[in-house]
C-alpha positions as CSV (number, residue, x, y, z in Angstrom):
1,M,-10.4,57.9,60.6
2,R,-7.2,56.2,59.6
3,N,-6.1,56.0,56.0
4,I,-8.3,53.2,54.5
5,S,-8.0,51.5,51.2
6,I,-11.1,50.2,49.5
7,I,-11.3,48.1,46.3
8,V,-14.7,48.4,44.6
9,T,-15.5,45.5,42.2
10,V,-18.1,45.5,39.5
11,V,-18.9,43.2,36.6
12,T,-20.9,44.6,33.8
13,S,-21.9,44.2,30.1
14,N,-24.1,47.3,30.1
15,E,-22.3,50.5,29.4
16,A,-25.2,52.9,30.1
17,I,-26.1,51.4,33.5
18,V,-22.5,51.2,34.7
19,R,-21.9,54.8,33.7
20,D,-24.6,56.0,36.2
21,C,-23.1,53.7,38.8
22,L,-19.6,55.0,38.4
23,E,-20.7,58.6,38.2
24,T,-22.6,58.6,41.4
25,L,-19.9,56.4,43.1
26,Y,-17.3,59.1,42.5
27,Q,-19.7,62.0,43.1
28,H,-20.5,60.9,46.6
29,N,-17.1,59.7,47.7
30,R,-14.7,62.6,47.4
31,N,-12.3,63.6,50.1
32,L,-13.7,61.2,52.7
33,G,-10.4,60.0,54.1
34,Y,-9.9,56.7,52.2
35,S,-8.5,55.7,48.9
36,L,-11.0,54.2,46.5
37,Q,-9.8,51.9,43.7
38,V,-12.4,50.7,41.3
39,R,-11.8,47.5,39.3
40,L,-14.3,46.6,36.6
41,V,-14.7,43.5,34.4
42,W,-16.4,44.1,31.1
43,N,-18.2,40.8,30.5
44,A,-20.1,40.5,27.2
45,P,-19.9,36.9,26.0
46,G,-21.7,36.3,22.7
47,R,-22.1,40.0,22.0
48,G,-19.6,40.4,19.2
49,G,-16.4,39.8,21.2
50,P,-15.2,41.3,24.5
51,G,-14.6,44.8,23.1
52,L,-14.6,47.1,26.1
53,P,-16.3,50.4,24.9
54,A,-13.5,52.9,24.3
55,A,-15.8,55.7,25.5
56,L,-16.2,54.1,28.9
57,A,-12.5,53.7,29.3
58,Q,-11.9,57.3,28.2
59,A,-14.5,58.6,30.6
60,Y,-13.1,56.8,33.6
61,P,-9.3,56.5,33.1
62,Q,-8.9,55.9,36.9
63,V,-10.8,52.6,36.7
64,I,-8.8,49.5,36.4
65,M,-10.5,47.5,33.6
66,Q,-10.2,44.0,32.3
67,E,-12.2,42.0,29.8
68,S,-13.8,38.6,30.1
69,T,-15.7,36.4,27.7
70,T,-16.6,33.9,30.4
71,S,-20.1,34.3,32.0
72,G,-20.7,33.7,35.6
73,F,-20.9,36.1,38.6
74,E,-18.4,34.1,40.7
75,Y,-15.8,33.6,38.0
76,N,-15.7,37.3,37.0
77,Q,-15.6,38.5,40.6
78,N,-12.8,36.1,41.4
79,L,-10.8,37.6,38.5
80,I,-10.8,40.9,40.5
81,L,-10.6,39.5,44.0
82,K,-7.8,36.9,43.6
83,D,-5.0,39.4,44.3
84,A,-7.0,41.9,46.4
85,S,-5.3,43.1,49.6
86,A,-7.2,46.3,50.6
87,D,-8.6,47.0,54.1
88,Y,-12.1,46.6,52.6
89,L,-13.6,45.2,49.5
90,L,-16.9,46.5,48.2
91,I,-18.6,44.1,45.8
92,I,-21.5,45.7,43.9
93,N,-23.9,45.2,41.1
94,D,-23.6,47.6,38.2
95,D,-27.2,48.8,38.6
96,L,-26.7,50.8,41.8
97,V,-27.0,54.6,42.2
98,F,-24.9,55.8,45.2
99,K,-26.0,58.4,47.7
100,D,-24.2,60.4,50.4
101,G,-23.0,57.9,53.0
102,S,-23.5,54.8,50.9
103,I,-19.9,53.8,51.7
104,S,-18.7,56.2,54.4
105,K,-21.4,55.3,57.0
106,A,-20.8,51.6,56.5
107,I,-17.0,52.1,56.8
108,S,-17.5,54.1,60.0
109,Y,-19.6,51.3,61.5
110,L,-17.0,48.6,60.6
111,E,-14.1,50.8,62.0
112,K,-15.6,51.0,65.5
113,P,-13.6,48.8,68.0
114,E,-16.7,47.0,69.1
115,N,-17.5,45.9,65.5
116,Q,-14.2,44.3,64.6
117,G,-15.8,40.9,64.5
118,V,-18.1,42.0,61.6
119,G,-16.8,40.4,58.4
120,I,-19.4,41.5,55.9
121,A,-22.2,44.0,55.8
122,G,-25.1,44.9,53.6
123,I,-27.0,48.2,53.6
124,R,-30.6,49.4,53.0
125,L,-31.6,49.1,49.4
126,L,-34.1,51.5,47.9
127,N,-36.2,51.3,44.7
128,P,-35.8,54.1,42.2
129,D,-39.0,55.8,43.8
130,G,-37.4,55.8,47.2
131,S,-39.4,52.9,48.7
132,L,-37.8,50.1,50.6
133,Q,-36.4,47.1,48.6
134,P,-36.4,44.2,51.1
135,S,-33.1,42.4,51.0
136,T,-32.5,40.1,54.0
137,Y,-33.0,36.4,54.0
138,S,-32.6,33.2,56.1
139,F,-30.4,30.5,54.6
140,P,-32.5,28.3,52.3
141,G,-34.2,25.1,53.5
142,L,-35.7,22.6,51.1
143,M,-39.1,24.4,50.8
144,R,-37.6,27.8,50.1
145,A,-35.3,26.3,47.4
146,V,-38.3,24.7,45.7
147,L,-40.3,27.9,45.8
148,A,-37.4,30.0,44.4
149,I,-36.5,27.5,41.6
150,S,-40.1,27.2,40.5
151,D,-40.5,31.0,40.7
152,L,-43.5,30.5,43.0
153,R,-41.9,32.7,45.6
154,S,-42.4,35.7,43.3
155,L,-46.1,35.1,43.7
156,L,-46.0,35.7,47.5
157,P,-47.1,39.3,48.2
158,L,-44.3,41.5,49.7
159,S,-46.6,44.0,51.4
160,P,-45.7,46.0,54.5
161,R,-49.1,44.9,55.8
162,L,-47.6,41.4,56.2
163,F,-44.6,42.6,58.3
164,P,-46.4,42.3,61.7
165,L,-47.5,38.7,60.8
166,A,-44.0,37.8,59.9
167,K,-42.8,39.1,63.2
168,E,-45.3,37.0,65.0
169,L,-44.0,34.0,63.1
170,G,-40.5,34.7,64.1
171,L,-39.5,36.0,60.7
172,G,-38.9,39.7,61.5
173,G,-35.7,41.5,62.4
174,G,-33.7,40.3,59.5
175,R,-34.8,36.6,59.4
176,S,-36.8,37.2,56.2
177,R,-37.7,40.0,53.7
178,Y,-40.8,40.8,55.7
179,W,-39.7,43.6,58.1
180,D,-39.2,47.3,58.0
181,H,-35.4,47.1,57.7
182,D,-35.3,49.9,60.3
183,K,-32.5,48.6,62.6
184,T,-29.0,47.4,62.4
185,C,-28.8,43.7,63.2
186,E,-27.1,40.4,62.5
187,V,-28.7,38.4,59.8
188,D,-28.2,35.1,58.0
189,M,-27.6,36.8,54.6
190,F,-28.6,39.6,52.4
191,R,-29.0,40.3,48.7
192,G,-25.6,40.5,47.1
193,S,-26.2,43.8,45.3
194,Y,-23.9,45.5,47.8
195,M,-21.5,43.6,50.0
196,L,-18.9,45.5,52.1
197,V,-16.3,43.0,53.2
198,R,-13.5,43.4,55.8
199,G,-10.2,42.5,54.1
200,A,-9.1,40.2,57.0
201,A,-12.4,38.3,56.8
202,F,-12.0,37.9,53.0
203,R,-8.6,36.5,53.4
204,D,-10.0,34.0,55.9
205,V,-13.1,33.0,53.9
206,G,-11.5,32.9,50.4
207,L,-12.9,33.4,46.9
208,F,-16.4,32.7,45.6
209,D,-17.3,29.1,44.7
210,E,-17.3,29.1,40.9
211,S,-19.7,26.1,40.7
212,G,-22.6,28.5,41.1
213,G,-23.2,29.2,44.8
214,Q,-23.3,33.0,44.3
215,E,-23.5,35.1,47.5
216,T,-25.5,32.4,49.3
217,E,-22.7,29.9,49.7
218,W,-20.1,32.7,50.2
219,I,-21.9,34.5,53.0
220,Y,-22.5,31.1,54.7
221,R,-18.8,30.6,54.9
222,F,-18.4,33.9,56.8
223,H,-20.7,32.5,59.5
224,R,-18.7,29.2,59.5
225,C,-15.4,31.0,59.9
226,G,-16.8,32.9,62.9
227,W,-17.4,36.4,61.3
228,K,-20.6,38.3,61.9
229,V,-22.9,39.1,59.0
230,V,-24.7,42.4,59.6
231,F,-27.4,44.5,57.9
232,L,-26.9,48.2,58.4
233,H,-30.1,50.3,58.3
234,E,-28.6,53.9,58.0
235,P,-26.5,53.7,54.8
236,E,-28.8,53.7,51.8
237,I,-28.3,53.0,48.1
238,I,-30.7,52.9,45.1
239,H,-30.9,49.5,43.4
240,L,-32.5,49.6,40.0
241,G,-33.7,46.1,40.4
242,S,-31.2,43.8,38.6
243,A,-31.6,45.7,35.4
244,T,-28.9,43.7,33.6
245,V,-29.7,40.3,35.1
246,S,-33.4,40.6,34.4
247,K,-32.6,40.9,30.6
248,D,-30.3,37.8,30.7
249,P,-32.2,34.8,29.2
250,G,-29.8,32.5,31.0
251,R,-31.0,33.6,34.4
252,M,-33.1,30.4,34.6
253,L,-29.8,28.6,35.3
254,I,-28.9,30.7,38.3
255,S,-31.3,29.2,40.9
256,P,-30.5,25.5,40.4
257,K,-26.8,26.2,40.4
258,T,-27.1,28.4,43.5
259,F,-29.2,26.1,45.6
260,L,-27.7,22.7,44.5
261,T,-24.2,24.1,45.2
262,F,-25.3,25.4,48.6
263,F,-27.1,22.1,49.5
264,Q,-24.1,20.0,48.3
265,R,-21.7,22.1,50.4
266,H,-23.6,22.8,53.5
267,K,-26.7,20.6,53.9
268,G,-27.1,16.9,54.6
269,P,-27.0,14.3,51.8
270,L,-30.8,13.6,52.1
271,E,-31.8,17.2,51.5
272,Y,-29.3,17.5,48.6
273,W,-30.6,14.4,46.9
274,L,-34.3,15.4,47.4
275,L,-33.7,18.8,45.9
276,R,-31.7,17.3,43.0
277,A,-34.5,14.8,42.3
278,W,-37.1,17.6,42.4
279,C,-35.0,19.7,40.0
280,L,-34.8,16.8,37.5
281,V,-38.6,16.4,37.5
282,F,-39.3,20.1,37.4
283,Y,-36.9,21.0,34.5
284,R,-37.9,18.0,32.5
285,L,-41.5,19.0,32.7
286,T,-40.5,22.6,31.9
287,Y,-38.6,21.4,28.8
288,Y,-41.6,19.5,27.4
289,R,-44.0,22.4,28.2
290,A,-41.7,24.8,26.3
291,R,-41.4,22.4,23.4
292,L,-45.2,22.2,23.1
293,A,-45.3,26.0,23.1
294,N,-42.6,26.0,20.4
295,D,-40.4,28.1,22.7
296,L,-37.1,26.6,21.7
297,N,-35.0,29.1,23.6
298,H,-36.8,28.3,26.9
299,A,-36.6,24.6,26.1
300,A,-32.8,24.8,25.6
301,L,-32.4,26.6,29.0
302,A,-34.6,24.0,30.7
303,E,-32.4,21.3,29.2
304,Q,-29.2,22.9,30.5
305,A,-30.7,23.2,34.0
306,F,-31.8,19.6,33.8
307,Q,-28.3,18.5,32.8
308,F,-26.8,20.5,35.7
309,A,-29.2,18.8,38.1
310,R,-28.4,15.4,36.5
311,Q,-24.7,15.9,36.9
312,G,-25.0,17.4,40.4
313,A,-23.0,20.2,41.9
314,K,-19.2,19.7,41.8
315,P,-17.8,18.3,45.1
316,T,-15.7,20.6,47.2
317,R,-12.0,20.4,46.1
């Protein structure tokens, strides 16, 4: 294997979780024929100032660290990526636990001559107990966006018993979450917990859209630029399950920003306006329901989501 440079980017505000991530990252990636540069953004807005923990910096002096008081996945990733020039970029959540081959097997796949058209790859995610964590998706249509924003999609059972049915409906083999994730294949998109990006593809596609599109809008641009998006079934990594995001009370704002930005950028005006109208009704009702329950924090978040839908996603510059 040629000498390969990899930049690993991670945004965190949880010292304990990111310690495990960094420890296993270095543990399983020694002497593998590539240079590994880890860049970390410490992001703790509203938690007593940026204050990067001195203990974390002391434990990992090789990590390039910077601080940010601005929330937002896209903004903070772009802080790291804006001057990146490595052969590969690995964009990860902080709640990952690396295993042998989590990076090396994916790099080996992308280095093969027949795979030079692959611009971005995801790998098999596992729950802490070793079970599969389904992670591939089709790009959202109007119904899927409604189900996700209303959180009704979480009520759909994600049982392996339904995988054969999904296959019969044409939703197997990477077209949904409902399959065994047991083969390498091209997909629409995958969960952004682990995204290995070819440097040339990144320079073609550009930075994240900071309006709120997250990985959905970004991965879509890889397709539009002619790069293949691939799920790899052999490399594996443990994903603790969005352990930091799940504790963020502002997560209610992620879905409307993600879907409205995606629809504004890449769907027709009718679908965009229908979704926007539905969001206005849904978040206004959510606001009043929260006020009746005297849940002022939930009401405030619903009001913010309503105002985002009211203003609409920012047009592409």
